[in-house]
VOGU-3710 file (C-alpha; in Angstrom, 3 decimals, decimal comma):
1> mdptvnpcdn> 22,382/13,431/-21,301  22,601/14,396/-24,962  25,917/16,237/-25,363  25,144/16,959/-29,011  22,599/19,580/-27,921  23,586/23,060/-26,768  22,173/23,481/-23,228  21,593/27,170/-23,948  19,274/26,226/-26,823  17,362/23,318/-25,229
11> fyqyacggwl> 18,378/22,455/-21,709  15,709/19,744/-21,309  16,941/17,897/-24,408  20,534/18,359/-23,222  19,764/16,945/-19,764  17,296/14,189/-20,728  17,854/13,554/-24,441  20,092/10,529/-23,906  17,419/8,836/-21,799  14,699/9,638/-24,331
21> kkniipetss> 16,718/8,091/-27,178  17,519/4,882/-25,277  14,160/4,304/-23,597  10,794/4,223/-25,343  7,678/4,444/-23,168  5,858/1,081/-23,540  2,348/1,200/-24,995  1,025/-0,314/-21,753  2,465/2,478/-19,591  1,718/6,151/-19,137
31> rystfdilrd> 5,173/6,789/-17,675  8,603/5,179/-17,686  11,548/5,817/-15,402  14,535/4,055/-13,884  12,259/2,918/-11,053  9,891/1,289/-13,553  12,815/-0,489/-15,198  14,099/-1,730/-11,839  10,610/-2,915/-10,894  10,249/-4,902/-14,119
41> elevvlkgvl> 13,677/-6,472/-13,659  12,901/-7,279/-10,027  9,656/-9,004/-10,999  11,586/-11,306/-13,342  14,040/-12,163/-10,558  11,246/-12,756/-8,032  9,385/-14,998/-10,482  12,494/-17,126/-10,807  12,959/-17,365/-7,057  9,318/-18,258/-6,410
51> ereesrssss> 9,226/-20,932/-9,128  12,575/-22,515/-8,230  12,333/-25,945/-6,611  14,444/-26,142/-3,450  14,590/-28,857/-0,836  15,273/-26,353/1,908  13,770/-22,876/2,123  13,249/-20,435/4,940  9,792/-20,243/6,479  9,123/-16,825/4,939
61> ltkakvlyrs> 10,186/-17,971/1,446  8,041/-21,096/1,737  4,994/-18,977/2,610  5,699/-16,649/-0,319  5,875/-19,651/-2,679  2,593/-21,017/-1,357  0,897/-17,651/-1,945  2,381/-17,365/-5,432  1,203/-20,855/-6,386  -2,277/-20,158/-5,044
71> ctnesvieqr> -2,475/-17,258/-7,507  -1,137/-19,219/-10,483  -2,998/-22,517/-10,013  -5,813/-21,534/-12,360  -7,449/-24,968/-12,482  -8,103/-24,863/-8,733  -9,195/-21,235/-8,964  -11,779/-22,058/-11,620  -12,943/-25,088/-9,650  -13,606/-22,967/-6,554
81> ggtplftvlq> -15,516/-20,372/-8,530  -16,760/-17,475/-6,426  -16,669/-19,384/-3,109  -13,633/-17,515/-1,645  -15,263/-14,160/-2,389  -18,598/-15,294/-0,916  -16,814/-16,352/2,267  -15,283/-12,899/2,600  -18,622/-11,139/2,010  -20,284/-13,207/4,723
91> dvfewpiatd> -17,428/-12,328/7,065  -18,114/-8,582/6,612  -21,913/-8,847/6,939  -22,611/-9,496/3,270  -23,523/-7,242/0,360  -27,263/-6,456/0,221  -27,309/-6,098/-3,570  -25,839/-9,576/-3,996  -28,018/-11,500/-1,550  -31,654/-11,871/-0,537
101> dwdtnygmnw> -33,182/-11,290/2,929  -30,264/-9,213/4,167  -32,354/-7,522/6,856  -33,431/-10,863/8,297  -30,027/-12,544/8,192  -27,703/-9,647/8,982  -29,515/-6,361/9,585  -30,488/-6,861/13,227  -26,903/-7,552/14,340  -25,104/-5,082/12,072
111> raedaiakln> -22,929/-2,400/13,700  -20,681/0,061/11,940  -17,912/-0,510/14,499  -17,832/-4,248/13,711  -17,965/-3,895/9,920  -15,338/-1,148/9,567  -13,013/-2,722/12,134  -13,203/-6,162/10,477  -12,189/-4,732/7,106  -9,308/-2,907/8,789
121> ekygkqvlis> -7,850/-5,518/11,124  -8,421/-8,647/9,010  -8,252/-7,404/5,430  -6,205/-4,202/5,750  -8,869/-2,043/4,067  -9,701/1,461/5,274  -13,389/2,273/4,724  -14,748/5,680/5,840  -12,116/5,836/8,579  -8,382/5,374/8,191
131> ffigtddrds> -6,919/3,795/11,341  -3,221/3,132/11,743  -0,455/3,171/14,329  2,627/5,218/13,570  5,307/7,403/15,070  4,111/10,471/16,952  5,050/13,457/14,784  6,225/15,346/17,859  7,876/12,431/19,681  9,869/10,083/17,468
141> nahiihfdqp> 10,338/7,665/20,376  6,604/7,027/20,745  4,043/5,188/18,639  0,438/6,315/18,713  -2,953/5,578/17,132  -3,873/7,827/14,188  -7,275/8,531/12,633  -7,459/10,015/9,144  -9,673/10,234/6,085  -9,437/7,147/3,831
151> slglssrdyy> -8,521/6,790/0,189  -11,429/6,761/-2,267  -12,616/4,200/-4,796  -11,570/6,442/-7,683  -8,147/8,037/-7,980  -9,038/11,337/-6,269  -11,948/13,493/-5,142  -11,744/15,391/-8,454  -12,990/12,326/-10,328  -16,365/12,456/-8,594
161> vctgpyeeac> -17,562/15,414/-10,634  -18,103/12,666/-13,242  -18,029/15,102/-16,150  -15,514/15,911/-18,843  -12,354/13,788/-18,555  -13,711/12,040/-15,459  -16,998/10,841/-16,952  -15,575/7,617/-18,370  -14,030/6,642/-15,023  -17,351/7,100/-13,201
171> vtyenfmtdl> -19,302/5,126/-15,800  -16,736/2,333/-15,682  -16,796/2,291/-11,875  -20,588/1,936/-11,810  -20,453/-0,764/-14,475  -17,959/-2,647/-12,340  -20,297/-2,594/-9,333  -23,272/-3,616/-11,454  -21,559/-6,468/-13,257  -19,959/-7,792/-10,082
181> aklirtdrgl> -23,327/-7,882/-8,311  -24,903/-9,689/-11,272  -22,065/-12,227/-11,365  -22,416/-12,977/-7,657  -26,190/-13,339/-7,818  -25,905/-15,583/-10,877  -23,286/-17,753/-9,180  -25,559/-18,056/-6,154  -28,550/-19,003/-8,263  -30,467/-15,840/-7,309
191> kvndtnirqe> -32,730/-13,795/-9,565  -30,965/-10,954/-11,399  -32,930/-7,723/-11,868  -30,719/-5,370/-13,864  -32,913/-2,310/-13,193  -32,932/-2,781/-9,417  -29,196/-3,416/-9,273  -28,394/-0,295/-11,283  -30,664/1,799/-9,048  -28,865/0,556/-5,929
201> varvmmmeke> -25,474/1,136/-7,533  -26,492/4,697/-8,420  -27,364/5,312/-4,748  -24,015/3,918/-3,666  -22,228/6,161/-6,169  -24,121/9,185/-4,872  -23,016/8,405/-1,341  -19,412/7,992/-2,408  -19,568/11,386/-4,130  -20,741/12,941/-0,874
211> ianatdtped> -17,972/11,200/1,040  -15,430/12,462/-1,500  -16,749/16,013/-1,074  -16,351/15,661/2,687  -12,641/14,899/2,429  -9,995/17,589/2,718  -8,347/18,704/-0,508  -4,596/18,098/-0,930  -4,069/21,843/-0,466  -5,850/21,673/2,899
221> rnnpvllynk> -3,415/19,012/4,072  -0,158/20,822/3,284  0,329/22,237/6,779  1,622/19,542/9,194  0,881/21,784/12,168  -2,842/21,895/11,324  -2,923/18,148/10,657  -1,656/17,320/14,134  -4,610/17,129/16,534  -3,795/15,106/19,625
231> mpleilnnnf> -6,624/14,208/22,010  -7,925/11,389/24,232  -10,533/9,056/22,727  -13,104/10,553/25,086  -12,807/13,913/23,298  -13,060/12,173/19,927  -16,299/10,517/21,071  -17,743/13,792/22,362  -16,671/16,203/19,625  -16,642/14,063/16,471
241> tlefdsrvfn> -19,881/12,136/16,613  -20,822/9,840/13,749  -24,345/8,434/13,547  -25,566/5,449/11,532  -29,368/5,203/11,524  -29,468/7,140/14,821  -26,901/4,776/16,340  -23,894/6,729/17,623  -20,533/5,409/16,514  -18,361/4,485/19,502
251> wtlftnkimd> -14,753/5,361/18,691  -13,442/3,495/21,752  -15,333/0,331/20,853  -14,119/0,573/17,264  -10,518/0,981/18,407  -10,793/-1,982/20,770  -12,231/-4,157/17,997  -8,969/-3,644/16,110  -6,588/-3,712/19,065  -8,159/-6,904/20,463
261> tvgipitdse> -6,287/-8,747/17,708  -3,020/-7,978/19,518  -4,467/-8,243/23,029  -4,119/-4,561/23,951  -7,155/-3,008/25,696  -7,860/0,672/25,033  -9,686/3,097/27,337  -11,302/6,484/26,796  -8,179/8,132/28,179  -5,979/6,744/25,383
271> evivyapnyf> -4,450/9,613/23,436  -4,740/9,519/19,646  -3,889/11,828/16,751  -6,655/12,987/14,420  -5,348/14,122/11,036  -8,723/14,999/9,517  -11,050/16,599/12,087  -12,873/18,631/9,431  -13,529/15,498/7,389  -15,176/13,750/10,330
281> krlnpvlntt> -17,343/16,797/11,020  -18,460/16,910/7,390  -18,940/13,135/7,257  -21,636/12,949/9,929  -24,331/14,809/7,916  -23,657/12,425/5,026  -24,228/9,418/7,259  -27,306/10,970/8,851  -29,053/11,100/5,484  -28,002/7,591/4,412
291> shiiflvync> -29,409/4,315/5,689  -27,088/1,690/7,120  -27,910/-0,616/4,219  -26,564/1,870/1,672  -23,462/2,342/3,765  -22,987/-1,409/3,918  -23,313/-1,661/0,156  -20,560/0,944/-0,155  -18,577/-0,933/2,484  -18,688/-4,208/0,584
301> iwcshflyty> -17,938/-2,563/-2,748  -14,607/-1,617/-1,260  -14,223/-5,114/0,148  -14,954/-6,991/-3,058  -13,107/-4,500/-5,279  -9,815/-4,115/-3,489  -9,511/-7,261/-1,378  -6,321/-9,281/-1,682  -8,335/-12,415/-2,593  -8,412/-11,111/-6,172
311> ciwpttfrkc> -5,720/-13,680/-6,999  -8,093/-16,542/-6,174  -11,051/-15,238/-8,183  -12,155/-17,221/-11,249  -11,756/-15,780/-14,743  -15,269/-14,291/-14,953  -14,712/-12,246/-11,803  -11,255/-11,129/-12,902  -12,639/-9,802/-16,176  -15,161/-7,803/-14,176
321> veyta> -12,421/-6,271/-12,027  -10,474/-5,319/-15,148  -13,135/-2,617/-15,669  -11,306/-0,510/-13,092  -7,758/-1,611/-13,726
//
């Protein structure tokens, strides 16, 4: 507070003036609050804990130290180059822009259920479909599978108009995809055709715009009653069909791909909650007009952009990611 100010003249200055005088917003931040201060202080404390040499540590602390050191051992990171990222891409059926002969090596065996589930259950990334298990909104004693629309590559669906204040973000996002693809191809010793890569990236961006337009607006999601749509998986399969190159997406198979990791089989009678039924209905026409290769490109953009292995990328790849930081 700033008691020197009359609240009847300027209540905001009276209530917040003391904070404004004592705390300057750093040049690197767009906002600054007590939570930001606590976070910065906590990071200093955590750094000390993780770097402290101790003869005896708990199992969880030891694992945290190993992870921290893997992110700070830059000599090993540079020595490995792009190998960790390449391993991940191969695990999620590769990135067609960044490899040759994708159809021959991956196309015949590619299924949307496998690719989306792998990103979810192994890497914690929600692509096209958000899958999670949480408390039933109408039964706090029960946990249930939820399906929802995912987050987008850019901050919100508004950004995808790509004009005015959002133009720079879209250009930067496309540059990130382009430069990352060129880096990977160069590291693999493959030919780099800038024109072809930019054309493919433009197609990916167009698809992501259509996906963004298919999502519900924040205003559409304000009513918790309308969000709650409980149904068995059989109904989800029948009423919310998704098709990839004329191949119908099997919601039960997709769910089992994820739940197999914990050894829990799921049947068509399993009840789930669908938070975004309108999104899934609008999504199918988008997929119907897009080949599975373009979808996979979009899929792997998410993978390579947001994957936790960022900490083990070499310097050249980190600089590329800084486009979208």
